N, C-alpha and C positions, 0 to 999 in steps of 0.2 A: 435807682435803676443800676448804677455802677456796682452797688453792693451785690445784687443778684448776678451781674455779669462776672464779677470776681469769683463767686462760688461756682458758676458754670465753667469758668476757665480752669479752676483747680480740678474739677471733676473730669474735664477733658484732657488735661495735660498730665495728671497724676494717675497712672494706669498700672494695675498689677501685671507683672510680666514674669515669665519663667524662662530664665536664660537671656542671652544677649538678644536685643530686639531685631537686629538685621537677619540673623538666621531664622528667627521666629516669623518675620515678615515673609521670608521665602517659603517657609513651611505653611504659613497661612494661605498664601496664594496657591500653592500646590494642592492643599487640602480642598480649597474651593473649586479648583479645576477638576480634581478627582470627583467631586460631588456631581458635576455637570456632565462629565464624559459618560458615554454609553459603553457598557461592557466591563468586565472585571479583569481581563488580561491586559496589563499595561505593557505596551511595546516600546514606548519611549517617553522620557521626561526632558524637556528642554527649558533651561533657565537663562534668561537674559537680564542682566542687572547693571545699574550704574556703577561707576568706579567706586564711589563712596560706600555703596552697599557691599560690593565685593570685598573691599579691604577690611570691612568690619565683620564679614562672615567667614573669612578664610581660615582663621587660626583660633577662634574662640570655641571652647568646648560646648557641646550641646548637652543639656541636662539629661541624664539617664541613658546617654548613647555611647559613652566612653570613646568619643571621637569628635571630629570637627569637619567642617567643609561645607561649601555651598551645595555640592551634590548630595551629601548626606542629609542636610536640612530639607532639601526639596523632596527626596524620595521618602523620608520619614513622614513628611506632610501628606504625601500620597497614600502611604501604607497605613498610617495610624493617626493622622491629624484630624482634629475636630475644629473646624474653622469658627464654629459658634463660640469657642472659648477665647477668641482674639489672640492676644500675645501669650496666652497659656495653651496654645494650640497643641503642643506636644506633651501635655500633662498625662502621666500614667503610661509612659513607654514601657514595653516589656522587652526582655532579652530576645524573644522571638521576633519582635518588630525590628530590632536593630540588626539581627542576623539576616532577615529577609531584605532589609534595605541595603546592606553591604553586598549581598548576593546580586541584587539588581545593578549596583555600581560595577561590580566585577564583570558582569555580563555586557557592559557597555551601553546600558539603556539610558544613562543619564549624561547629558552634555551641558556645559556651562559656557557662556560667552558674555562679552561686554556689550551692553545695549547702546545703540546709537541714539543717545538722548542728551540733552543739556541739563536734565533734571539731576539733582543730587540724590534724591530718594526715588528710585524706580526699580520695580521688580516685575518681570513678565515670565509666566510659566505656561508652557504648552504641554498638555498631557494627551497621549494618543493611545488608542486601542485599535484592534484590527478594523473596527467598523465606525470609529468616531474620533473626534478630537475636541478639546476644550482649551481655550486660551483665556488667561486671567491677567490683568494688569493692576498693580497696586502702585500708587504714586503719591508723593508729597507727605503722606502720613503712613505709618507702618501697616495699618489695616484699612486704608482708604481705597476701596475698589473703584476704579474708574472705567474698567472695561471687562466684560465677560462675553466671549464669543464661543458659540457651540455649533460645530458643523456648518460654518458660514453664516449663522444667524446671530445678530448682535442682541443680547439680552440686556446689557448695560453698556452705554457708550457716553462717558463724560470726558473722554480724551479728545480735547478740542483740536481743531485744525492747527492752531498755534500751539505746538507741543509744550511750550514754556508756560502754558496756562491751563491747568486742569480745573474745570468747574469754578473758575474765578479764583483759584487758590494758588498762590505763588509760594516759592520756597522760603521767603522771608518778608515780613512786614505787610500786614493787611490793614485796610482802612478801618475795619470793624474792631481792630485791636488798639485803636488810638486812645482809648480810655485808660490803657495801662501805661502809667508813668511812675516814676519813683515817688512823686508826691502823692498820687492816688493810692499807690500800694501802701505807703505809710499810713494814710488815713484809714484805709480798710483794715489794716492790722490793728489799729487802735480801737476801732469800734465793732469789730467782728464779734458775733456771739459764739462762744466756745462750742455751744451745741450745734452750730452750723459747720464746724470744722472736723467732722468725723473722718474725712479723707486724710487729714493731717495726722490724726490720732492713729489711723491705720498705717500710714507711712512710717511713723515712729516705731510702731510695734513690729511690722514686717522687717524693716531694714535693721533694726536693733537685733532682732533674732538672728538674722543672717550674719551680722557682724560678730556676734558671740559665737556662732557656729564656726566662722573662719578663725577665730582666736583659739578655739578648742580642738580643732582637727586640722590635719595636713591637707592644704589645698594650694595648688599652683606654686608660686614662689614663696609662700608663707611670709609675706611682707609684714602683715599684722602680728603674726606669732613671733617673728624675729624681733620686732620692736618691743613687744611685751616681754619676751625672755631677756632682752638686753637690759630692761629695767631691773629684773630680778638679779642679773649679774653685776649690777652697779655701773654698767657702761652708759646708761641713759637714766635721767631722773624721771620720777613719776610726776611729771608736771602736766599742765593743761595741754600743751602742744603734743606731747608724747601720747597722752591718753586719747586725744582726738585722732591722731594719725593711726594709732593701732586699731581702734575700733572701725574706722572708715576703711583702712586698707584690708582689714580682716574680712569685711563684707565683700569687697571686690575680689579678694583672693578666692573666696568660696563661689561667688557668682560666675566668675570668668573661667572656673575650672570644673564646671559640671555639677555644682550643687543643685539639688532638686527642690530647694526652698524658693518660693517666689519673693520678689522684691517690688517695692513701689517705684516706678520709673518717673522721670520728669522730662517732658518734651521729647518723648520717644527714646529715652535712654535710661537703663537701669542704673548704670554707674553715676549718671547725673542725679538720679533720685537718691542714691546712696550718699553722694558727696554734698548734696544740698541739705541732707537731713542729719547724718551721723556726727559731723563735727559740732553741730549745734547741740545735739543730744549729749555728747561727751562733755561739752562745756557746761551744760545744765547740771550734769552729774557732779562735776567738780565744784560748781558754785552752789549746789543744792537749792536750785530755784524751784518755784512752785510749778505744778502741772500746767496752770494757765499761762504762766510766763513762757514755759518751754513751747507750748502749742503756738503761741503768738510768734515766738522767735522762729520756729520752723516754718510757719506760714510765710513770714517775711522772707526767709531764705529761698523758699521754693518759688515765690512770686518774682523775686529779683532774678532768679535763674531763668524763669519763663520770659521775663522782659528782655533779657540779654539774648536768649535764643531766638526771639522774634526778630532780632536785628541780624544775627549771624546765620540763621537757618538751622534746620534740624540736623543736617549733616554738612560738614565743611572740612577744610584742611586744618582748622584749628581744633585742638582738643577741647571737648565739651566740658571737661572737669574745670577748665578755667572759668567758665560761666557759672557752673554750680558751686564752685569754690568761692566765687565772688558773692553769690547768694549766701553761702555759709558764713562768710566774713561779716555780712550785714546782720545775720541772725546772732552771731557771737557779739557783735558790737551792741546790739539791743540788750543782750543779757548782761553785758558789762556796764549798762547804764547809759549808753549813748542814745542820742536822739536822731532826728532826721539829718541834721548837718553832719554828724559823725558818721552816719551810714553812707552818706555821699562821699565822705572822705575815705571810708573803707573801700568803696568801689574804685576810687582813683588810685589808691595804694595797690590794690590787687592788679589793676590793669597796667600799672607801671612795673609790675613784677612778673606776672605770668603770661602776659600777651606774647604770642609767638611760639607757644608750645604746640607742636604739630600733632595731629592724629595720624598715627601710622598703623591703624587697624585695631580692632578689638582683640584682646589677648590677655594672658595671665599677667603680663607686665604692666597692664593698666593700673594695677594696685599701687605700683610705685608712683605713677603720676597722680593718683588720688591722694596719696600720702604727702606728696610734695605740695599740691595745691591746698591741702588741709593745713599744713604747717604755715604756708603763706597767708591763709585765711586768718589764723589766730594772730600772727604777727601784724597783719594789716589792721585788724580790729583793735589791737592794743595801741598801736600808733595813732589810730583815728581818735580813740577815746582820750589819748594824751594830747590831742590837738595838733598832731603832726600829719601833714598831707603832702604828697608829692606835688611838685610845682607844675604849673601849666606850661612852662617852657620846656618840659622834658618829653621828648619823643612824641607819642601819639596822644599824650594827656592834654586835655583842653581845660578851659576855665571852669566848666561844669561837668559833672559826672555823665549827664545825658549826652553832651557833645563828645565826650570820650568814647562812650558806647557806640555812637554813630560812626566814629573812626574805626572802631573794632569791626563793625558791620562791613565797612569798606574793605578792610583787610580780608575778612572771611569770604566775601562775595566776589570782589573784583580781582583778588590775587589768588583765588582758591584753585582754579582749574589746573594750572600748570604744576602746582605743588602736588595736587591729588594724582595727576598723571604720572609724575616721577615716582611718587611713593608706591603706587600700584605697580609700576614697571619693576621697581626694585623687589617688591614682594613676590611678583610672579616669576621673575627671572632668577632669583637667588637659588642656590642649591643647598638644601639642608641635609647634612650628612648624618 
């Protein structure tokens, strides 16, 4: 039974996405609202979103749009979005679509505000025409529709009276996920049939392609390209850490700067999908492991990332790359010959190193954070295989990896609100010259 549940969880959490998932969630909600509203002349588009969504949608490039912004994501969803494509809602944008969207924004037809909600992932879009309106709410998951209201009639209403609970789904930790433990993940990885892991094969293919694209062309800060060129100049060595950092950062460079190639996300984040996959792929290339070994290692990495994200929530004040980087460290440990004990040590080492890295929104600079977490992942794995583990007396580290991750969950959930508020205030108030 658990075997089937793990396969279902992989299919649920590993989703193909085009561009950053928060702008896509906004575009998705807007496209669905446009489907339901009567009339073709749009008079207004209103977006209300949680602080976590806003900070991740403000500065990240939208693929094919040569621009960014919550308002742009929403109006593109209205004009050209296909909600049936999920997080690929804006696939196939044309220059005319972008021009029309920017015209609507210039005309003042799009407004954006902070939603009055305790939810970390919440998007509400209201689209109006002269004769009609449609309101769509997405919550807790990027394409989970919990409310559709058209001209006063509720077509869908799973937004409960207790707004902190949508259809029995909370932001972190659900009883039906109790089967996911480090021990059960290890057991699944050992006995999984490779033929059942096609989603992992696809993740390796998609994310590797984007990584190579980022290393070959100029995107964003060119973190990956800079690392790679520094090897050629003799400033860095062509070792395991450098190779993993370059490939992983290259993928983030491309994705966060408008590349129109899709990636495989993890737990609602493309960057998490990239950083749970590519450090392991790069390690496999250096060690020349078999295809089966690589698939099992990438499966382990993605499942550990999912396990941690269940504790800290899909969106939080903590950078998600620390969770996916921890998964990557486990996958690398596996390829280095480590067993379950060493994998737990890798988790401890990562949490003693990267915990506390804040998420200050999705942007080109995320590639730097992914490269940092990738470097830490390799270092933590090597230490774990050498039998070196951070002590339980240190900081948030406990006697077991499971207890340490529980502490991480406390940090993400109990201490998250004020940090998020301050970060968003800084982002909104600062003047960019």
